[in-house]
Structure formats: C-alpha cells, structure tokens
N, C-alpha and C positions, 0 to 999 in steps of 0.2 A: 343271939340271932336277931331279935327284934331291933336291937340297936343298929345292926347292919342294914336291915330293911328300912328303918327310919332314915338312915343316912342316904340310902339310895333315893328315897322319895324327896328328901330335902335337896339333894344334888340335882335331881331331874327337874323338880318344880322351880328351881332357881336358874334355869337355863332356858333359852328361847327355843331350842330344837324341838322339844316335846310339844310345846304350845303351837309351833308352826305345823307339826304333823296333825295335831288335833284340829286346828283351824282349817288347814287345807283340805283334809279329807271330809270333815263335816260340811264344809262349803260345797264340795263336789256332790255330796249326798243330797244337800238341799237344792242344788242346781238341777239334779236329776228329777226331783219332784216338780220343780218349776216347769221343766220341759214336758211333764205329763199333762199339764193343764190343757183342757180342751180336746185331749185325745181320747182314744177308746178306753184307756185305762186311767182316765182323769178323775178318779175317786179314791177315797181312802181304802176301799176294798181292793181296787186295782193296785194301789201302792203296796198293800199287804201281800198280794199275789206276786208282785215283782220283787219284793224284798229279798228273796232268795238269790237274785242275781248279784247282790252285793257280797254274798258270803265268801267268795274266793279272795277278795281284796285285803282284808286284815292279815291273812297269812303272808302276804308279800311285804308287810310292814314290820313283821316281827324281828328280822335281823337289825333293823334300825333301833328297836327298843332294847335289844340285848347289847347293842353297842353302847348305849347309855349306861347300862347297869354293870356290865362286865368288860366290854371291849376297851373302854377308856382306861380302866385300871390296869389292864395288861399293857396297853400302849404306853401309859405313863409310868409303868413299873411301881404302882402303889399297892399292889396286892400284899406285899410283905408287911406293909404298915398295919393292915387289918390283922394279919396273923400274929404280929408281934404284940398286939394288944389283947391277946388271949383267945382269939377265935381260932378254933381248929379248922383244918382244911375242909372237912365234911360239913361243918356248920357254915363255913364261908360259901360253899357251893349251894347249899340249901337256901341260904339267905338270898343269893343272887337269883335262884330259881323262883322263889316266892316273889321277889321284887319284879322280875321280868313278867311273870304270869299276871300279877295284879295290874301292872302298867299296860300290858298288852290287852287285857280284858277291858280296862278303862278306856283305852283307845277305841276298841270295837264298840263299847257302849256309847261313846260319844258319836261315832259315825251313825249307828242305828238310831240313837236318840235324835240326832239332827234330821235324819230321814223321816222317821215317824212323826216327829214334832212338826216338820214342814208340811207333811201330808195332811195332818189334822188341821193346820191353819189355812193351807192353800187349796186343798181339794174338797174337804168336807165330805159328808155322807157317812154312813155307818158301815159296819162289817159284821158278818156272822161269826158266831163263836167258833165254828169249825175252821173257818179260814184263818182266824187269829191263832187258834191252837196249832194249825199246820205251820204257820209262819214262825211262831216262837219255838216250836219243837225243832224246826230246822236250824234256827239260830243257836239253840242250846246244844245240838249235836255238833254244829260247826265250832262252837267254843271249846268243846273237848278236843277237836282237831287242832285248834290254835294253841292250846296248852301243850299238847304233844310236840307241835312244831317249834314252840319256844324252847322246849327241852332239847330238841335236836340242834337248834341254833347255839345254845349255851355249850353243848358238847363240842361243836365245831370250833367255837371260840377258844375253848380250853385246849383243844388239840393244836390249833394253828397259831393262837395268840395274835397273829396279824389280822386286823379287821377285814381288809380287802379279801384275803384268802378265805376267811370264814364265810363272808357274804357270798362269794362266788360258789363256794362249796355247798352252801345252803340252797341257793337257787338252782344249782345243778342237780342236787339230790332231789329237791322237791318237784321241779318242773321237767327234768329230763330223764329221770330214772324210768318212768313209764315208757318213754320212747325207746330207751335201750332194751327194756324187757321185750317190747314188741319186735324190735330189730333182731334180737337173738331168739325169737320164737318161744318166749317164756311167759306167755300171756296168763298162765295159771297163777302167777305171782302178783298180778296187777291189783287184786282186791286187798292185798296187804299194804298198799301204799296209802299214805295220808292224802295225797292229792286225789286219788281215786275215790276215797270216801267223802272228801269235800265236794267233788263233782257230783257224787250220788246225792248229797244233801241239797244240791241245786235242782237236780233233774226231777221230772215227773215220771211215774207217780211218787208218792212219799218214799223216802229211802228206808232201808232196813236199819233202824236206829241201833239195834243190838250189834250189828256188824260195825257200824261207825264207831260206837263206843268201845268195842272190843279192840279194834285196830288202834284206836287212839290210846287206850290203856296199855296195850302191849308195847307200842312204840315209846310211850312215856317211860315205862318201867325199864326198858332196855337202855335207852339213851340217858336216863337219869343215873342208872348204875354205872354206865360207861363214863359219864361226865364226872361222877364222884371218884371213880378209880383214876381217871386221868388227872384230876385235881390233886389227889393224894400223891401221885408219882411225879408231878410236874416239877421241873427245875425252875425255881423262881429267882435264881441268881442274876 
C-alpha cells in the first residue's frame, strides 16, 4: 500500500495542477488578511476570530484532489496496471483514500498557514488563549468533515468513473441535499449532513463538536465501505 501512496505523491508533486491550487488559494487567504488592515478586525486576534469563515472552502476543492489520485487512473485506464503488480482491490482503494486525505489536509494546511502567517506578519498584536483554542478547535472539527467528504468523493469516482459526473454528483450531494430535504419537509435529517456540520463549525456560538465528529465518522464509515465494495465489484475491462 505504501508504494501506491508514494506513487500518488510522486505523480501529484511532479505536476503543476496541485501547485496551482496551493498557490491560488493560499494567495486568496493572504489577500483576505491584507484587506483586513486598518479595519475593525485588523489585528491577529481579529484574524483568529474570522478564520472560521474559511472553513467551508477546502471542502469545495476535494473533488479536484481526488481527480489527481483516482480520477486520472480511471480516465486513462491504468487501474489494472496497479492490480496486475500485486495490489488487491481493497488495498488499492485504501491507498487512494490515504493519498487523497493526506493531500487534501496538506492543501487545507497551506491555506490556513498562509492566512495565519500573513496575519502575524501584516496585522500584529496578540491573541488570548481562549480565542486561539476556539479557532483551532473549529479547524480540527472541519478537518474531520473534510476527511469524510474526500471519502464521499472517492466513492462517487469509483461508481461513475467519469470525472465530470463524479464532480457534479459530489457538489450536488454536498450542497443541494439540504435544500431537497427542506423542500420535502424532512428537516429532521439535516443534522446528518456534512454540510450542516461544517456550517455549525462556522457559526456562533461554538458548535457541538461531538455531533460534528459523529456525523463525520458515520459518513466516513458508510462511504468507505461502499467505495470498497464498489471497487471490488467494478468491471475494469
């Protein structure tokens, strides 16, 4: 499995697409800090308080990451090559999950690193321990949602194989399922959605972290098992 993960990292880090994502969204985070200068939140404490507004954005980038790790191999029909070299289908899916999660978290870390680094350099001032604890607790909870969302994206890629269909299905499931539940008067199910829990991580007061982690864990378990089953049954001819 480690060979497959290393191969994914080698492939990703030798192409420009991932670096472009890192650079573009890190630059946007730094630009946001620059715009805070001179405003009512123009301090490091203010940047910490506003950092939660960045939490929804990494989830939107995850399908682009899974395209690099799995989507390209389905599109170019190279999955069989890995399997012919001794990797079982379960090991293959697990390796793609590990690669996607690590690359997704690295992307999120780069965005928040650029944000907090720019805030420290441009805004100055200190921040209380409670404010810092709140900000990083929210980021940690959001990371659990990102991991679950990456698992959903991998499952959809396995089912559809086609990159465009998997991306549209991901965005539809993540961003429109809540609207559909409200339309059909099933609001009781809204707390079970990843997007609901990610929204809760942004809102005031502090979210119910146990609920965020529980929904993320259940979603991860369900879609990992489904993705594993789909990989084992998939016709790769």
